[in-house]
N, C-alpha and C positions, 0 to 999 in steps of 0.2 A: 502191550496188558498181561500177564500173567495170565499160562494156562493150564485152569480148572478145569477140568474135567468132572462134566456130571454123569450119573447112576448111568444114563441114557446113551451118552455119548455127543452130547451139546459142547462145545466148547465156551463155559461162561464168560472167559474174555472175547469172546465175538459177540456175545448178543445188547443187544441194546438194555434192559433191567439192569443187567448186571451192573452195565460197564456205565450207567447216570446211575446207580447206588455207589458204585464206589467216589463216582467224582463227585456226591452229596453233591446233586443237578435234577434240580424238583422239576423243571421248565420242560429235562430229556427226559426223566419218568411222566409227562402231561403226558410229552409225547407222542412214549411208548404207550403209554394204557391207549388217551386216543387210536395211534395205527389198530393194535391189535384186536378191539373195541370190532373195527371196521372191518378186517380180517377174518376172527376168529367169532364175532359176535359175543354178545353177550359173556356176561361171570370179569369182567374188568373192565371194575365202572370207574374205575377211581388212581391217579397218584398213587396211591399206600401198598393198590396193588400190585404193580409192579416191583418197590422196595423187595432186592434179593444177594444177599452173598451166597450165593455160588449152592445147588441145593444140599450139596456132598460134604457144604463147609462146617455142622453144623451151629450157624447164628441164624438171623432171621431170611426166612423160604416164603418169601407170601410172595413171590413173584405169578403172578395172574394164579393157577391149580396149582401148586411147585410144589404150596401144605396140604394141598392129602390128596399127589399126583401116586396113585400104584405104583409105579415104578421106583418112585423116590423110596417110600413105605417098603418096597418086597425089596430094596438093596440094602438099606439101612437094617436095616433088620435082618438082615441077613450078614451085615459086615462084610463088603465086597465094594474095594474098589468100585466097578463099572462095571455093568451089568454082562461086557463080555470075561469076565472073569467069576463069572455064575457057572456052578456046575449044572446046573436049569435051565439054560444058556438057550435063548428062540424058545421059550415057554410062550404061554398064550398070550399072554399080556405083554412081552413081548414082540409079538406080530400084531398085535391092531393098534400099536404106536406106531411099526415101518409100514402099516398101513398108509397111518397119517405125513409118516414123516421115512421117507426111505434111504433119504439121503447116510442119515443116524446109522440104518443098515451099516452100511460101508464102511461109518467110521471105528463100529462095533466092530468091525470084521477084522480091520486096520490090526487093532490092540487085540483081539483073539492071536492072527495071524503074530503076533509077538509074544500073546506066551503061551508059545509052541502046541496047542490046545488045535 
């Protein structure tokens, strides 16, 4: 699958919701919704909540919380490709996210190094 980088560093091409959406796989979306509800608690009520074309695609962004994700809202408003491209890289919002998903900090750091920053 094509690599599509989310603002936060997630490779959408590796995301269960993105893969199932692109394959038009309702059973896959249902399984993802169930798994995410168990892993992360409420907020993922149905398979529709997992439909996603990638948060930076400009298309459907309903995956769990992507539609209201503070990182997505900020980065898209600033017009940056990823948070690594942002002049305010390392902001408080991103630091909170890294506490939840530390592996994504590593991905964004690699991107940032590639930019020479």
